[in-house]
Backbone as CSV, one residue per row, in Angstrom:
resi,resn,N_x,N_y,N_z,CA_x,CA_y,CA_z,C_x,C_y,C_z
1,MET,-13.120,112.490,-26.399,-12.693,111.750,-25.748,-11.235,112.783,-25.228
2,LYS,-10.505,113.366,-23.980,-9.774,113.733,-23.748,-8.437,113.196,-23.709
3,ILE,-7.457,112.788,-24.213,-6.586,111.511,-24.424,-4.949,112.438,-24.049
4,ALA,-4.207,112.289,-23.175,-2.928,112.659,-22.589,-1.709,111.229,-23.588
5,ILE,-0.669,112.495,-23.885,0.076,110.898,-24.379,0.884,110.897,-23.505
6,LEU,2.023,110.233,-23.264,2.992,110.919,-21.379,4.255,110.138,-22.296
7,SER,5.588,110.666,-22.575,6.373,109.926,-23.162,7.781,110.713,-22.866
8,ARG,8.431,109.980,-22.518,9.670,110.330,-22.406,10.860,110.869,-23.418
9,CYS,10.424,110.454,-24.381,11.661,110.438,-25.549,11.390,111.410,-26.305
10,ASN,12.292,111.706,-27.209,12.483,113.149,-28.484,11.717,112.064,-29.585
11,ASN,11.060,113.100,-31.059,10.478,112.672,-31.765,10.932,112.061,-32.598
12,ASN,13.361,111.670,-32.216,13.566,111.325,-33.104,14.119,109.727,-32.991
13,ASP,13.782,108.994,-32.446,13.605,108.154,-31.716,12.586,107.053,-32.109
14,ASN,12.802,105.643,-31.347,11.359,105.260,-31.209,10.527,105.384,-30.985
15,ASP,10.814,105.952,-29.590,9.564,105.917,-28.752,8.814,106.943,-29.487
16,GLY,9.246,108.099,-29.649,8.623,109.373,-30.390,7.696,108.891,-31.604
17,LYS,8.288,108.176,-32.183,7.791,107.590,-33.960,6.435,106.957,-33.257
18,ALA,6.604,106.104,-32.373,5.846,105.598,-31.850,4.188,106.401,-31.263
19,CYS,5.126,107.218,-30.842,3.849,108.043,-30.040,2.872,108.225,-31.512
20,LYS,3.667,109.463,-31.837,3.101,109.693,-33.299,1.690,109.140,-33.905
21,LYS,2.246,107.886,-34.187,1.534,107.411,-34.803,0.219,106.848,-33.915
22,ILE,-0.098,106.576,-32.680,-0.623,106.916,-31.600,-2.059,108.322,-31.614
23,ILE,-0.641,108.686,-31.768,-2.011,110.282,-31.292,-2.834,110.638,-32.840
24,GLN,-1.867,110.341,-33.823,-2.775,110.365,-35.849,-3.979,109.615,-35.253
25,TYR,-3.929,108.129,-35.040,-4.842,107.355,-35.047,-5.759,107.627,-33.868
26,LEU,-5.945,108.071,-32.742,-6.736,108.643,-31.995,-7.411,110.000,-32.447
27,LYS,-6.915,110.937,-32.816,-7.210,112.599,-33.372,-8.152,111.620,-34.766
28,LYS,-8.129,110.714,-35.167,-8.232,110.671,-36.795,-10.224,110.018,-36.842
29,ALA,-9.708,108.947,-34.784,-11.068,108.769,-34.701,-11.692,110.063,-33.954
30,GLY,-11.216,110.415,-33.146,-12.383,112.291,-33.215,-11.457,112.784,-31.806
31,ASN,-10.528,112.140,-31.084,-10.443,112.601,-29.882,-9.793,113.801,-30.178
32,GLU,-9.725,114.505,-28.766,-9.347,115.333,-28.704,-7.598,114.761,-27.745
33,VAL,-5.967,115.671,-28.119,-5.085,114.793,-27.695,-4.380,115.491,-26.852
34,PHE,-3.592,115.570,-26.225,-2.365,116.632,-25.937,-1.286,115.706,-25.214
35,GLU,-0.201,115.566,-26.428,1.266,114.899,-26.229,2.337,115.922,-24.984
36,ILE,2.492,115.121,-24.184,2.952,115.613,-23.156,4.223,115.006,-23.070
37,THR,5.675,115.981,-24.025,7.141,114.991,-23.571,7.948,115.761,-23.085
38,PRO,8.476,115.565,-21.530,9.197,117.452,-21.249,10.704,117.111,-21.614
39,GLU,10.544,118.716,-21.746,11.511,118.886,-22.371,13.005,117.671,-21.948
40,ASN,13.330,118.010,-20.660,14.558,117.691,-20.558,13.946,115.786,-19.161
41,VAL,14.410,114.880,-20.004,13.840,113.799,-19.385,14.553,113.321,-18.560
42,LEU,13.899,112.757,-18.059,14.136,113.043,-16.226,13.944,110.394,-15.633
43,THR,14.562,111.415,-15.018,14.199,108.816,-14.593,13.320,109.245,-13.641
44,GLY,13.018,107.454,-13.550,11.784,107.653,-12.248,10.755,108.355,-12.581
45,ASP,10.583,107.883,-11.083,8.664,108.902,-10.695,8.747,110.492,-11.199
46,GLU,9.883,111.027,-10.833,9.369,113.029,-10.191,9.099,112.820,-12.229
47,ASP,9.872,112.319,-12.675,9.363,112.977,-14.215,8.094,112.281,-14.714
48,LEU,7.681,111.198,-14.159,6.218,110.985,-14.418,5.512,111.201,-14.063
49,GLN,5.657,111.795,-12.487,4.637,112.315,-11.852,4.463,114.346,-12.307
50,SER,5.075,114.688,-13.358,4.675,115.772,-13.495,4.589,115.582,-15.300
51,GLN,4.236,114.947,-15.536,4.049,114.771,-17.176,2.377,114.382,-16.169
52,ILE,1.804,113.051,-15.425,1.052,112.728,-14.973,-0.531,114.886,-14.617
53,SER,0.242,115.341,-13.802,0.315,116.420,-13.276,-0.642,117.403,-14.736
54,LYS,0.579,117.672,-15.672,0.281,118.401,-16.432,-0.998,117.393,-17.281
55,ALA,-1.389,116.671,-17.639,-2.629,115.603,-18.190,-3.614,115.787,-17.374
56,SER,-3.199,115.833,-16.171,-4.105,116.133,-15.275,-5.019,118.424,-15.308
57,GLY,-4.244,118.387,-15.208,-4.383,119.903,-15.503,-5.036,120.545,-16.945
58,TRP,-5.713,119.318,-17.332,-5.308,119.603,-18.900,-6.617,119.661,-18.690
59,GLY,-6.933,118.249,-18.139,-8.697,117.619,-17.684,-8.695,116.203,-18.678
60,ALA,-7.525,115.846,-18.405,-7.073,114.686,-19.519,-8.274,112.939,-18.891
61,GLU,-8.879,112.437,-19.402,-9.917,111.379,-18.916,-9.009,110.148,-19.368
62,LEU,-8.150,110.102,-20.237,-7.283,108.970,-20.468,-5.821,109.159,-19.910
63,ILE,-4.884,108.334,-20.008,-3.392,108.578,-20.044,-3.062,107.338,-20.980
64,ILE,-2.643,107.629,-22.142,-1.320,106.826,-22.450,-0.042,107.059,-22.013
65,PHE,0.713,105.852,-21.559,1.739,105.649,-21.313,2.691,105.061,-22.500
66,CYS,3.616,105.826,-23.163,4.224,104.628,-24.140,5.781,105.289,-23.599
67,HIS,5.890,103.271,-23.688,7.049,102.747,-22.760,8.062,101.981,-23.981
68,LEU,8.896,102.391,-24.973,9.227,101.121,-25.616,10.350,100.458,-25.274
69,ASN,10.723,99.053,-25.145,11.230,98.437,-25.006,12.413,98.208,-25.345
70,PHE,13.843,97.164,-25.372,15.009,97.705,-26.769,15.128,95.945,-26.471
71,GLN,14.232,95.079,-26.312,14.301,93.980,-26.485,14.403,93.389,-27.448
72,SER,13.749,93.961,-29.068,14.010,93.352,-29.854,13.008,92.561,-30.125
73,LYS,11.660,92.313,-29.406,11.276,91.171,-29.402,10.258,91.081,-30.597
74,GLU,9.074,90.460,-30.437,7.727,91.176,-31.647,6.464,91.064,-30.132
75,GLY,6.920,90.690,-29.344,5.135,91.669,-28.298,5.287,92.221,-27.616
76,CYS,3.804,92.662,-27.345,3.832,93.708,-26.351,2.744,93.698,-25.417
77,LYS,3.265,94.410,-24.585,2.230,93.988,-23.220,1.336,95.377,-22.471
78,ILE,0.569,95.375,-22.146,0.264,96.716,-21.863,-0.504,96.727,-20.205
79,VAL,-0.041,97.415,-19.314,0.028,97.869,-17.885,-0.648,98.867,-17.460
80,TYR,-1.530,98.431,-16.498,-2.963,99.960,-16.529,-3.171,100.015,-14.706
81,ASN,-3.873,101.138,-14.665,-3.950,101.281,-12.830,-5.708,101.274,-13.060
82,LYS,-5.612,100.893,-11.700,-7.488,100.591,-10.853,-7.743,101.953,-10.951
83,ALA,-7.757,102.748,-11.610,-8.188,104.932,-11.222,-9.400,103.967,-11.766
84,SER,-9.730,103.829,-12.602,-11.169,103.840,-12.847,-11.528,101.991,-13.089
85,LYS,-12.716,102.015,-13.597,-13.646,100.033,-14.077,-12.952,99.794,-14.537
86,VAL,-13.300,101.289,-15.617,-13.136,101.664,-17.212,-11.546,100.893,-17.688
87,THR,-10.248,100.980,-17.160,-9.173,101.177,-17.637,-8.425,100.134,-18.134
88,ARG,-8.949,99.142,-16.708,-8.727,97.577,-17.946,-9.294,97.046,-19.117
89,LYS,-10.416,98.054,-19.435,-11.260,97.478,-20.713,-10.012,97.710,-21.868
90,TYR,-10.099,99.939,-21.658,-9.311,100.146,-22.297,-7.531,99.365,-22.867
91,ALA,-7.344,98.421,-21.617,-5.806,97.755,-22.003,-5.735,96.868,-22.581
92,ILE,-7.722,96.007,-22.385,-7.821,94.838,-23.312,-7.578,95.357,-24.905
93,LYS,-8.454,96.030,-25.164,-8.682,97.038,-26.546,-6.886,97.052,-27.275
94,VAL,-6.513,98.306,-26.153,-5.290,98.067,-27.082,-4.530,96.766,-26.818
95,ALA,-4.258,96.153,-26.525,-4.173,94.746,-26.866,-4.187,94.042,-27.477
96,ALA,-5.479,94.545,-27.865,-6.284,93.040,-29.271,-6.111,94.391,-30.241
97,PHE,-6.226,95.432,-29.803,-5.477,96.001,-31.872,-4.130,95.604,-31.870
98,ILE,-3.065,95.846,-30.864,-2.145,95.659,-31.339,-1.585,94.308,-31.784
99,GLU,-2.117,93.225,-31.228,-2.047,92.065,-31.647,-2.529,91.438,-33.492
100,SER,-3.539,93.070,-33.445,-3.970,92.836,-35.068,-3.075,93.033,-35.370
101,LEU,-1.776,93.934,-34.857,-0.605,94.593,-36.054,0.075,93.136,-36.569
102,GLY,-0.073,91.783,-35.619,0.842,91.271,-35.353,1.784,90.809,-35.142
103,PHE,2.043,91.729,-33.465,2.766,91.836,-32.429,1.701,90.402,-31.676
104,ILE,2.826,90.131,-30.683,2.501,88.909,-30.253,1.658,89.463,-29.041
105,ASN,1.246,89.528,-28.617,-0.121,89.953,-27.134,0.760,89.300,-26.144
106,ARG,1.443,90.418,-25.200,1.780,89.017,-23.674,0.364,89.869,-22.701
107,GLY,-0.460,89.667,-23.055,-1.523,90.492,-22.668,-1.121,91.820,-21.061
108,VAL,-2.229,91.932,-20.280,-2.656,93.173,-19.708,-1.938,92.594,-18.166
109,LYS,-2.083,93.580,-17.200,-1.180,93.422,-15.798,-1.341,95.457,-15.545
110,GLN,-1.780,95.077,-13.723,-2.271,95.942,-14.034,-0.528,96.190,-12.970
111,ASP,0.022,97.234,-13.197,1.489,97.890,-12.789,1.573,98.956,-11.456
112,LEU,2.220,98.584,-11.070,2.675,99.564,-9.373,2.988,100.412,-9.046
113,GLN,3.338,101.183,-10.764,5.026,101.959,-11.164,3.727,103.588,-11.160
114,ILE,2.616,102.811,-11.100,1.323,103.771,-12.301,-0.444,103.755,-11.460
115,ALA,0.212,102.035,-10.231,-1.076,102.241,-9.223,-2.031,103.867,-8.422
116,ASN,-1.049,104.811,-8.135,-0.718,105.767,-7.098,-1.372,106.649,-7.721
117,THR,-1.731,106.624,-8.994,-2.491,107.024,-9.869,-3.857,107.714,-10.194
118,LYS,-4.004,109.027,-9.868,-6.164,109.012,-9.913,-6.602,108.455,-11.007
119,LEU,-6.031,109.167,-12.294,-6.615,109.136,-12.956,-6.393,108.120,-14.303
120,PRO,-7.628,108.168,-14.949,-7.292,106.147,-15.772,-5.794,106.583,-16.331
121,ILE,-4.834,105.098,-16.205,-3.594,105.769,-16.762,-3.253,104.321,-17.908
122,ILE,-3.230,103.813,-19.264,-2.834,102.737,-19.337,-1.004,102.885,-20.070
123,MET,-0.281,102.178,-20.080,1.134,101.998,-19.862,1.534,100.697,-21.592
124,ILE,2.099,101.570,-22.531,1.564,100.542,-23.505,3.498,100.082,-23.424
125,GLU,3.640,98.645,-23.983,5.209,98.330,-23.693,5.561,97.662,-25.043
126,PRO,6.022,97.998,-26.178,5.822,97.740,-27.224,7.627,97.048,-27.100
127,LEU,7.708,95.712,-28.087,8.800,95.238,-28.226,9.256,94.212,-27.252
128,ILE,8.859,93.973,-26.308,9.225,92.788,-25.368,8.640,91.196,-25.662
């Protein structure tokens, strides 16, 4: 499967470190992975839409958006869009896997920020 990993942060922060671990895991499982990190981190939808466009141009079948919260808690929430019938299933599987690592499962929810995206996308929000 072709999976794009989106991050708004660089490789020196916790977001970048988490993304690297996700990429390693996905590659080990036999997936083709494309990491998309902007050179200049912008804010809001402009940045996200630019990254989604790159993922679409690459032919991604699934987008995983890493978004680290800094609330210093032990939970993780997964949000998804309704671009395909399988997106929610991916979100549930990721939430269960993260729970197996010892994090509190804060559930899966549809997110309006990514609702207009035509590609299947899930957002991992740990530390909430």
